[in-house]
C-alpha positions in Angstrom: 0.0 0.0 0.0 1.2 3.5 -0.8 2.6 5.4 2.3 0.2 8.4 1.7 -2.7 6.1 1.7 -1.4 4.3 4.8 -1.0 7.7 6.5 -4.6 8.6 5.6 -5.9 5.3 7.1 -3.9 5.9 10.2 -5.4 9.4 10.6 -8.9 8.0 10.2 -8.2 5.3 12.8 -6.8 7.7 15.2 -9.7 10.1 14.8 -12.0 7.1 15.5 -10.1 6.3 18.6 -10.2 9.9 19.7 -13.9 10.0 19.1 -14.5 6.9 21.3 -12.1 8.3 23.9 -14.1 11.4 24.0 -17.2 9.4 24.8 -15.3 7.6 27.6 -15.6 10.4 30.1 -17.0 8.6 33.1 -20.6 9.1 33.9 -21.7 8.2 37.4 -24.7 6.6 39.1 -25.8 10.0 40.5 -25.8 12.0 37.3 -23.5 13.7 34.8 -20.9 16.3 35.4 -22.6 19.7 35.9 -22.1 22.5 33.3 -18.9 24.5 33.8 -18.9 28.3 34.0 -15.3 28.3 32.7 -13.4 26.0 30.4 -11.3 24.8 33.3 -14.1 23.9 35.7 -15.3 20.4 36.6 -18.0 19.6 39.1 -19.2 16.2 40.3 -22.9 15.6 40.9 -22.7 14.8 44.5 -25.9 15.2 46.6 -25.5 17.4 49.7 -26.4 15.6 52.9 -26.7 17.5 56.2 -25.3 15.7 59.2 -28.0 14.2 61.5 -29.2 11.0 62.9 -30.9 9.4 59.9 -32.3 6.0 61.0 -34.4 4.6 63.8 -31.3 3.0 65.3 -31.6 2.8 69.1 -29.5 5.4 71.0 -28.4 5.5 74.5 -29.0 9.2 74.9 -32.2 9.9 76.7 -33.2 13.0 74.7 -33.1 10.8 71.5 -35.8 8.5 72.8 -34.0 6.0 75.1 -35.9 4.3 76.5 -38.4 4.3 73.7 -38.5 4.9 70.0 -35.5 6.5 68.3 -36.8 8.1 65.1 -34.5 9.9 62.7 -33.7 13.5 63.6 -34.1 16.5 61.3 -31.0 18.3 60.2 -32.2 21.3 62.3 -31.6 19.1 65.4 -28.0 20.2 65.1 -29.2 23.5 66.5 -31.8 22.3 69.0 -33.0 19.1 70.6 -35.7 18.5 71.5 -37.4 20.6 68.9 -40.1 21.8 71.3 -38.6 24.6 73.4 -35.4 24.8 71.4 -33.7 28.2 71.0 -33.3 27.7 67.2 -29.6 28.7 67.4 -26.5 26.8 66.6 -23.7 26.3 69.1 -25.8 26.3 72.3 -26.6 23.8 75.0 -29.8 22.4 73.5 -28.0 21.3 70.3 -28.2 17.6 69.6 -24.7 16.3 70.4 -25.2 13.3 68.1 -26.1 15.3 65.1 -23.4 17.8 65.8 -20.8 15.0 65.8 -21.8 13.5 62.4 -19.7 15.4 59.9 -17.6 12.4 59.0 -20.5 9.9 58.6 -22.4 12.5 56.6 -19.5 13.2 54.3 -18.8 9.5 53.8 -22.5 9.0 53.1 -22.3 11.7 50.3 -19.5 9.8 48.6 -21.1 6.4 49.1 -24.4 7.6 47.7 -22.6 9.1 44.7 -20.9 5.8 44.1 -24.2 4.0 44.1 -23.7 2.3 47.5 -27.1 1.5 49.1 -28.5 1.1 52.6 -27.3 0.4 55.2 -23.8 1.4 54.1 -24.8 4.9 53.0 -26.6 5.7 56.2 -25.0 8.0 58.7 -26.0 6.0 61.8 -24.6 2.7 60.3 -21.4 4.4 59.2 -20.9 5.7 62.7 -21.9 2.4 64.3 -19.4 0.4 62.2 -16.5 2.9 62.3 -16.3 4.1 65.9 -13.5 2.4 67.8 -14.7 -0.2 70.4 -12.3 1.3 72.9 -14.5 4.3 73.0 -17.4 2.2 74.2 -19.1 1.7 70.8 -20.0 -1.9 69.9 -19.4 -2.0 66.2 -22.2 -3.2 64.0 -24.7 -4.1 66.7 -27.4 -1.7 65.5 -27.2 0.5 68.6 -25.4 3.8 69.3 -23.6 3.6 72.6 -21.3 6.6 72.2 -23.7 9.5 71.5 -22.0 12.6 70.4 -18.3 11.7 70.5 -17.4 12.4 66.9 -14.8 10.4 65.0 -11.0 10.4 65.0 -8.7 10.0 62.0 -5.4 9.1 63.6 -4.5 12.6 64.7 -2.2 12.6 67.7 -2.1 8.8 67.6 -5.8 8.4 67.9 -7.7 5.5 66.3 -8.4 5.5 62.6 -12.2 5.7 63.0 -12.9 7.7 59.9 -10.8 5.3 57.8 -12.6 2.3 59.2 -15.9 3.9 58.5 -14.9 4.6 54.9 -13.8 1.0 54.6 -17.2 -0.2 55.9 -19.0 2.1 53.5 -17.2 1.7 50.2 -15.3 -1.6 50.8 -12.0 -2.4 52.5 -9.0 -1.1 50.7 -11.0 0.9 48.2 -9.4 4.2 49.0 -6.1 6.0 49.2 -5.1 8.4 52.0 -3.0 11.5 51.8 -1.4 13.1 54.9 -0.3 16.7 54.4 2.4 16.0 57.0 3.8 13.4 54.6 5.2 10.1 55.7 5.9 6.6 54.3 2.9 5.4 52.3 0.9 8.6 52.9 2.3 11.4 50.8 0.8 14.9 50.7 -2.0 15.6 48.2 -1.0 18.1 45.5 -3.1 20.6 43.6 -2.5 18.7 40.4 -3.7 15.4 42.0 -6.7 17.0 43.5 -7.7 18.5 40.1 -7.2 15.1 38.4 -9.3 13.3 40.9 -12.2 15.7 40.3 -11.7 15.5 36.6 -12.0 11.7 36.8 -15.2 11.8 39.0 -13.6 10.9 42.3 -14.9 13.2 45.1 -12.4 13.8 47.9 -13.1 13.5 51.6 -11.3 16.4 53.3 -10.5 16.0 57.0 -9.9 19.6 57.9 -8.4 20.1 61.3 -8.6 23.8 61.2 -12.1 24.2 59.7 -14.7 23.4 62.4 -17.8 25.5 62.2 -17.1 28.7 64.1 -19.9 28.4 66.5 -19.8 24.6 67.2 -20.9 24.1 70.8 -18.1 23.5 73.4 -20.8 21.6 75.3 -20.9 19.1 72.5 -17.2 19.0 71.9 -14.5 19.8 74.3 -12.2 22.4 72.7 -9.2 20.0 73.0 -11.1 17.4 71.0 -12.1 19.8 68.3 -8.5 20.1 67.1 -8.1 16.3 67.2 -11.3 15.6 65.2 -11.5 18.6 62.9 -14.4 18.9 60.4 -15.1 16.5 57.5 -16.2 17.9 54.1 -16.3 16.7 50.5 -14.5 18.4 47.6 -16.5 17.7 44.5 -15.5 20.5 42.1 -12.4 22.2 40.8 -12.0 25.4 38.7 -8.6 26.5 37.5 -10.1 29.7 36.1 -8.5 29.0 32.7 -5.1 30.1 34.1 -2.9 27.1 33.5 0.5 27.3 35.2 -0.8 28.9 38.4 -3.0 27.8 41.2 -3.3 31.2 42.9 -6.9 31.7 41.6 -8.1 28.1 41.6 -11.3 27.3 43.4 -12.7 24.1 45.0 -16.4 23.3 45.4 -17.0 22.2 49.0 -20.0 20.1 50.1 -20.2 20.9 53.9 -22.5 18.7 56.0 -23.0 21.4 58.6 -26.6 22.5 58.0 -26.3 26.1 59.2 -25.2 27.8 56.0 -28.2 27.1 53.9 -30.5 27.2 56.9 -29.3 30.7 58.0 -28.3 32.0 54.6 -24.6 32.8 54.9 -21.2 31.7 53.6 -18.9 30.0 56.1 -15.7 31.8 55.1 -14.8 35.3 54.1 -13.4 34.3 50.7 -16.1 31.7 49.9 -18.6 32.3 47.1 -21.9 30.8 46.4 -22.1 27.4 44.7 -24.1 26.2 41.7 -27.7 27.3 41.8 -26.8 30.3 44.0 -26.3 28.0 47.1 -24.6 28.9 50.4 -23.7 25.2 50.5 -22.1 23.8 48.4 -19.8 26.8 48.1 -16.7 27.7 46.2 -13.6 28.1 48.3 -10.2 29.3 47.0 -7.6 26.6 46.9 -5.3 28.8 49.0 -8.0 28.6 51.7 -8.3 24.9 51.4 -4.6 25.2 52.2 -2.8 22.0 51.0 0.2 23.1 53.2 -1.8 22.5 56.4 0.2 19.7 57.9 -2.7 18.5 60.2 -5.1 17.8 57.3 -5.8 14.4 55.7 -7.6 13.5 52.4 -9.2 10.2 51.5 -10.1 9.3 47.9 -12.1 6.3 46.7 -10.3 4.1 44.2 -13.5 2.5 42.9 -13.4 1.7 39.2 -16.2 3.4 37.5 -18.0 0.8 35.3 -17.9 2.9 32.2 -14.1 2.7 32.2 -14.0 -1.1 31.7 -16.7 -1.1 29.0 -15.3 1.7 27.0 -11.5 1.4 27.3 -11.5 -2.3 26.2 -12.9 -1.4 22.7 -10.5 1.5 22.5 -7.6 -0.8 23.3 -8.8 -3.3 20.8 -9.0 -0.7 18.0 -5.5 0.5 19.0 -4.1 -3.0 18.7 -5.9 -3.5 15.3 -4.5 -0.2 14.1 -1.0 -1.1 15.2 -1.2 -4.6 13.5 -2.6 -3.0 10.3 0.2 -0.4 10.2 2.9 -3.0 10.8 1.5 -5.3 8.0 1.2 -2.5 5.6 4.7 -1.3 6.4 6.0 -4.8 5.8 4.3 -5.0 2.4 5.8 -1.6 1.5 9.3 -2.7 2.5 8.9 -5.9 0.5 7.7 -4.1 -2.6 
């Protein structure tokens, strides 16, 4: 075959591969990537979940129905429990300590629901019940909540890896990678490029922010010394590089924060935050510099679940590539023989 004709065939094949590759952008069980307001923006269709007791699981705390029924709470119980007679303010003594402590279960539930994980592994009560360390008094997986309102640890200061165990319960053992901004063997720091790539490939990131607790979280619920140990869990599900490649100074991250106050009270949680898609107070856009990847106390967990569309699309692409290579080699051989 003539080399020009061979080149033309190669171009057609490569265009076909490119076309299929263009269709291989992973979709997800929860919906397609949302429209971008700039060329460099990608968002993942995560559903915001507010932290709160979400099942009828029995609870040892008297105000939650023990002894007696333990129905799910409303997200507003974070600011008052019981509802009758509550002061309707966040960070005061009548706040439900259980709901106030559920940022990690709620954030894990967001990611699990996005991945298509069903009940009970996408339920906040079950995530807590199966992740909290038994040393704390919680009996894992017994369908009862013994340690009302303690929150969850993530290894900070040598504490138990309760958040990691809860993540393993929810999405499967070993189905995530961990980044420690302090570095260390096996747990390197997450970079801006990696964060951007995870979002681009539809992997929401669990952010364990040790400096980002809600400003008015009740000291009655959490002792101030524990607040630094536990931090506040959120989900990063969007990235916008503002079409300025080569610099991250103006990059933004879309934060899904399980603390229900922001939409409830209508304000943004940080001075530099801006409203999210649909003019929401939560999720909100936060500058990458405020996410602060240099904070040595923070950790990030990312699922490594293979999105089904990858296996069904990439195999045909690989097959076409192999066929193209074989065809080119055979044609080249015929040309050299002629």
